N, C-alpha and C positions, 0 to 999 in steps of 0.2 A: 477598430478605430483607435487612433492614437490620441493622447491627451490634448495635444495642440489642436487637432481637428475638432474634438469635442467642444473646446472653448470657442473656437471660431464659430461653430454652429449654435453656440449658446449666446451669441451676441457680443463676444469679446471678453466676457466675464463669466465666472461660474463659482458656485459654492463647492465645498469639498465633497459632500455626499453624492451629488449627481456625477461628479468626475469619477469617483471610486466605483459607482454603480455601472458606469459605462466602460471603464477600463479596469484598473486594479489599484489598490493602495500603494503598492510598490511602484507602479508606473507613475503615479502622481508625484510621489516623493522623489523619484529619479528625475522627472521632468523639472522639478524645482531645483534640484541639485545641479543639473546640467544647464540651467539658465534658459530652458525652453519656455517656462512660465515663471511667474513670480507671485509671491503673496501680496495681495493688494489690501489686506485687512484680515481680521479674525475670520478664518474659514473661507476666505474669498481669494480667488486666483484670477490672474489676467495674463494676456500675452505681453511679451516684453515691449512691443511697440506702444502699448497703452501707457506704460510708465515712461518710456523714452520720449513720448510726445511732450510731457511737461518739461523735461530737460531742454528739448529743442526750443520750445516756446520761450522759456526763460532766457536761453542763450541769445535768441533773436530779439529779445526785449519786446515780446508780444504777449498775447493772452490767448489761451486755448478757447475755442468756441465751437458751436454746433456739435457734431457727433463726438469730436474729441473732448469737448467739455462735458458732454453727457457721460462718456466713459470715465472721465476724471471724477465725476460725482458718484460713480458706482452704478450707473444705469446701463442696461444692455442696449445695444443698437442692432440694426438689421445686419450690417456688415461693418467690421472695423475698417476705418479708412487706411489706405496705403500710406498717405502722408497726413500729418496732423493739420487740422484746421486751426489757423492762428489769425487773430484780429490785431491789426496795427492802426495807430492814429492815421487819419486821412492823408496828412502831408508828410509823414515820416518816410525818409529814404531807407530802403531795405537792401543791405549788401547782397551781392549776387550769390554768395555762398549759402545764404539762408533761403533765398527764393527757390532754390532747387530742392530744398528739404521740406517745404511746407506748402499748403494751399492757402493763399493769401486772401484775407478779407479786410475791409477797411471800415473803421468806425471809431468815433471819439467816445470813449467810455468814461463814466464818472467813477469815483472811488468805490461807491456802493455797488457798482456793476461787476466788481471783480472780487473773487474769493479764491485765495490760495493759487494764484496764477491762472485761473480760468474765469470765464464769465460766471456770474452768480447762478445759483440754481434757478431762480425765477427768470433771469434774462436768458439763460440757456434754453429753458422751455419756450419762452416767448419767441426766440429766434428760430428754434427748430419747428415750432408749429407754423410759423409764418413762411419760412424759407425752404424747408426741405420738402421733397416729394411726399405725398400723403402716406405711403407705406412706411417710410423711414420715420416720419413724424409720429405716427401712431405707435410704432414700436417703442420709441423713447417715452411717449406719454404714458403708455401702459406700464412700462418699467418704473417710471417715477411713482405712479400710484402703487405699484407692487411694493415699493420701498417706503411707502408711507407719506409721500409728498402730495397729499390731497389738497391742502390749503395752498401750497406753492403752485400747483397746476391751476387752481381757480384764479389766483392772482395773475398768473401769466396770461391766461385767456382774457381776463378783464382788462389787461394793460394794452392789448393789441388794438390799435386804431388805424383807420385808413386801409391801405393796401394790405391784403392778407387777413383782414379781420374776420371775414365770413369763414374762411378756411380754418383759421385758428379755433374759432368757436365750434365749428363742426367736428373737428378732430378732437378737441378738448372734451366736448360733451360726449363723444363716442368712445373715449378712452375707458378701459376697464382694468382695474387692478387684479381681477380674477384671472386674467390671461397668464398662462403658465410660463411662457418664454417668448423670445423674439420670433422664433419660427411660427408660433401660433398667431402672434400679432400681425405678422406680415401676411399670413394666409387670410386673416380676417379683413385686412385692408383690401385684398383682392375681392373678397366676398362683398364688401361694401360698394363695389363698383357695379354690381349686378342688380339691375332694377327688379324689385319684387323679392329679393333675398334679404332676410334679416336674421343674422346669426348672433348668438351670444356665447361667450366662452364658459366652459366647465359647468354646463347645465346637467343636473342629475335626471336620468330617465329611470323610473322605477315602476315595474309591473310585477305581477305574481310570478312570472317566469324569467325576468331579466332585470338586472341592476347595472347601470352604466353611467359614467360621467365623461362623455366624449369631449374632445377639444372644442368643437364648435357645433351649435345646434340651432336649427330653425324649427321651432316646435310646430308652427302652423303648417309648414310644408312637410313635416316629418322627415327632415333631411339632416344627416350627420356628416360633418366634415372632419376627418382625422388627419393630423399632421404626424406622419410616420417617419421616425428616425431609426436607421439601422442599429445605432448603438443602444437604443432603449429596448431592442428586441434581441440583444445578444444572449440573454438568458432564456433558455428554452421554456421555462415555466411562464415567463412573461409573454412570450410569443403565443403559447398555448391559450392563455387567458384571453388575449386580444382576439384571436381567431374565433373562439367560442362566443365572445361578447358580440363581435360583428355579425356572426351567424344568427344569434338570437335576435338582434336588432332588426335584421332583414326579415326574419320570421314574424316579427311583431308589426311589420308593415313600414319600416323605416328604410329610406334610401341611404346608403353609406358610400361616401366618396373618400378615398385615401390619397393624399398627396405627399411626395417626398420633398426633402429640403431643397435639393438642387433645382427642382422645377419651380417651387415657390420663389426662390431667390433669383433665378436666372431665366425662367420662362413664365413670367407672370401672365402674359397674354394667353398662353396655352392653357394655363390653369383657369383663367377667366372663361375661355371658350368652353371648357368642359362644364363649368358651373352654369353658363348660359344655356347650353344644350340640355342640361339636366332640369333647370328651372323652367325652360321654355319661355324665356323673356322675349317680349315683342320686339321685332327687328327695328320698328320705327322708334321705339323708346330707346333702344341701344344706340341708334344713330345720333340721338340728341345727348347721349351721355359721353362726355369727354373722358379719354383715358388720362387719369390724373398723375401717373407716376413719372412726373418730370418736374424739376424745380421751377 
């Protein structure tokens, strides 16, 4: 797995240690030197498109928003956008050369709504919770908590009124800073659509014969959901430990499901179907449960 792919799978941003663990120190330094990634802060790296987004928004006289603003604030997202999300005043004319480079949003922002060329942290969370599909919003909310924005998320949830209020409250209350990464958060978002399934991230399972801290755990159903990335199993010792841990969990009476990044990101309905069949959710209940992964 190359450095760029690892960062893409890490939500557009990554710290140095996981990058080196998944590739090699020389690979990371070479990627920086070749301009394939850049240093976004102390020990933090990002794709060039993340930094380019701020330059484009400034040139177009707009403000980064939604997932682009989240990345600007140092939060991981489900997938980095192909074009930056930029908000412009409602009645401003946007030259054609910029329309092709950005995803346009309209809104009249106050001075306090803007921080360093992007929507403020609080407004970014408010807009993401209200406007993005559930899985994308949860990834960003989890990441914000992981980076210490507890009070910011609470204010963001409380500020949503009218359309999208119930959704923002549900996702905000369901956000967990314990989530390890965007992959895990996106998987949990799918789990949240399955009636009767209640998973929590990074729960310790400890018995006389087994100790494990799986990615997602439903303790009542004795169900473990693992988010398996090839890069994290590149070292044989890590692979060996994982196989032994999964085997012991099954021997202890746990059901273990393992999902890969590509399926969670691009085949969420298939992942959900596997979870539904495992849990045995009632078909009538499922029929009343709307598929939420649409803006």
